[in-house]
C-alpha positions as CSV (number, residue, x, y, z in Angstrom):
1,M,262.3,-147.8,10.3
2,T,262.5,-149.8,7.5
3,A,260.8,-153.2,7.4
4,P,262.9,-156.4,8.5
5,H,261.5,-159.2,7.0
6,T,264.2,-161.8,7.3
7,G,266.2,-163.1,9.9
8,T,266.0,-165.8,12.6
9,A,263.1,-164.5,14.1
10,F,260.7,-164.0,11.0
11,L,259.1,-167.7,10.6
12,P,258.9,-168.3,14.4
13,I,256.8,-165.1,14.6
14,A,255.1,-165.5,11.4
15,A,254.0,-169.3,12.7
16,M,252.4,-167.6,15.7
17,M,250.7,-165.1,13.7
18,F,249.7,-167.7,11.2
19,A,248.4,-169.9,14.6
20,A,246.5,-166.6,15.9
21,G,244.6,-166.1,12.7
22,L,243.6,-169.7,13.2
23,G,242.4,-168.8,16.4
24,I,240.4,-165.7,15.0
25,P,237.2,-167.7,13.3
26,V,237.8,-170.2,16.2
27,F,237.0,-167.0,18.8
28,A,234.2,-165.8,16.8
29,S,232.5,-168.9,16.6
30,L,232.8,-169.4,20.6
31,N,231.7,-165.8,21.4
32,A,228.9,-165.8,18.5
33,G,227.8,-168.7,20.5
34,L,228.0,-167.7,23.9
35,N,225.4,-164.4,22.4
36,Q,223.0,-166.9,21.3
37,Q,223.2,-168.9,24.8
38,L,223.1,-165.2,27.0
39,G,220.9,-163.6,24.3
40,S,223.3,-160.8,24.4
41,P,226.8,-160.0,22.0
42,I,227.4,-157.1,25.3
43,A,227.2,-159.9,27.4
44,A,229.0,-162.5,25.6
45,T,231.8,-160.1,25.5
46,T,232.1,-159.3,28.5
47,V,231.9,-162.9,30.1
48,T,235.2,-163.5,27.2
49,F,236.6,-160.3,28.7
50,A,236.3,-161.5,32.0
51,V,237.9,-164.9,31.4
52,G,240.5,-163.2,29.4
53,L,241.4,-161.1,32.6
54,A,241.4,-163.7,35.3
55,I,243.6,-166.0,32.7
56,G,246.0,-162.7,31.8
57,T,246.0,-162.2,35.8
58,V,247.3,-165.5,36.8
59,I,249.9,-165.6,33.6
60,L,251.1,-162.3,34.9
61,A,251.5,-163.6,38.4
62,F,254.0,-166.2,37.1
63,V,256.0,-164.1,34.3
64,G,255.5,-161.0,36.7
65,F,254.1,-157.6,36.2
66,P,255.2,-154.5,34.4
67,A,256.1,-151.8,36.8
68,R,253.6,-149.1,37.8
69,S,255.8,-146.5,36.3
70,A,255.1,-148.4,32.9
71,F,251.2,-147.7,33.0
72,V,252.0,-143.8,32.7
73,T,252.6,-143.0,29.1
74,D,252.9,-140.1,26.8
75,Q,251.2,-141.9,24.6
76,P,247.6,-142.9,26.1
77,W,245.7,-143.9,23.2
78,H,247.6,-147.2,23.3
79,Y,244.9,-148.1,25.6
80,G,242.3,-147.5,22.5
81,A,243.3,-151.3,21.8
82,A,240.8,-152.4,24.3
83,V,238.1,-149.8,22.3
84,F,238.8,-151.8,19.0
85,M,238.4,-155.7,20.6
86,L,235.8,-154.5,22.7
87,F,233.8,-153.5,19.1
88,Y,235.2,-156.6,17.2
89,A,233.8,-159.3,19.8
90,T,230.8,-157.9,19.9
91,A,230.3,-156.9,16.5
92,I,231.5,-160.8,15.5
93,A,228.8,-162.2,18.6
94,F,226.0,-160.2,16.9
95,S,227.2,-160.6,13.1
96,A,228.1,-164.3,13.1
97,P,224.8,-165.9,14.0
98,K,223.0,-163.2,11.3
99,I,224.9,-163.8,8.2
100,G,227.1,-166.8,8.9
101,L,230.8,-166.8,10.7
102,G,232.6,-167.2,6.8
103,N,230.8,-164.1,5.5
104,A,231.6,-162.1,8.7
105,I,235.4,-163.1,8.8
106,F,235.3,-162.3,5.0
107,F,234.4,-158.7,5.8
108,V,236.7,-158.6,8.7
109,L,239.7,-159.9,6.8
110,T,238.7,-157.1,4.0
111,G,239.1,-154.2,6.4
112,Q,242.2,-156.0,7.8
113,L,243.7,-156.0,4.3
114,I,242.8,-152.5,3.8
115,A,243.8,-151.0,7.4
116,A,246.9,-152.7,7.5
117,A,248.4,-151.7,4.1
118,T,247.3,-148.2,5.1
119,I,248.7,-148.2,8.0
120,D,252.0,-149.7,7.4
121,H,252.3,-147.7,4.2
122,F,251.9,-144.4,6.5
123,G,253.9,-145.9,9.2
124,L,250.8,-145.1,11.5
125,L,250.6,-145.5,15.3
126,G,254.4,-146.3,15.5
127,V,254.6,-149.7,13.5
128,I,257.5,-150.0,11.0
129,Q,256.5,-148.3,7.6
130,T,256.2,-150.6,4.3
131,S,255.3,-149.2,1.5
132,L,252.3,-149.8,-0.7
133,T,254.6,-150.8,-3.8
134,P,252.6,-151.8,-6.9
135,R,253.7,-155.1,-6.1
136,R,252.2,-155.2,-2.8
137,L,248.8,-153.6,-3.8
138,V,248.3,-156.5,-6.2
139,G,249.2,-158.9,-4.0
140,I,246.4,-157.0,-1.4
141,A,243.6,-157.0,-4.3
142,V,244.7,-160.7,-5.4
143,M,243.8,-161.9,-1.6
144,A,240.7,-159.5,-1.7
145,I,239.6,-161.1,-4.6
146,G,240.2,-164.7,-3.2
147,L,238.3,-163.6,-0.2
148,Y,235.2,-162.3,-2.1
149,L,235.4,-166.0,-4.6
150,A,235.5,-167.7,-1.5
151,R,232.4,-166.2,0.3
152,K,230.0,-165.4,-2.7
153,P,227.2,-167.1,-2.8
154,V,227.0,-169.8,-5.7
């Protein structure tokens, strides 16, 4: 597969992902606050997931549930996404109160840049393959440097 970077769907999807990016630190702040209230990052994450499950179930009741056959797959590792989300939510709930939200998000974003570039370059996990060209590598490096400078203590 090659990467489609143009077309009518690109801008609305980019805007949606920008909004999701805005939501990540909000989620992190709220989940960290819940950790402090409950005294446990695992409890905070469990409550967060339970609320998300309830809301997701209500939404599915309106838009329609997938067929049972859709849950049987020859690629069961896709369900591993839950493990990574659980780890992220628990880690951010634990870390943000200790090192600050900005610092926690700095490390998250740095990890995301490295993982996304690697996954895209090799087309891992079924994603669209996007080669890591020298130009893209410089762009990622500039982003990483910018993140570092934004979080570096003065």
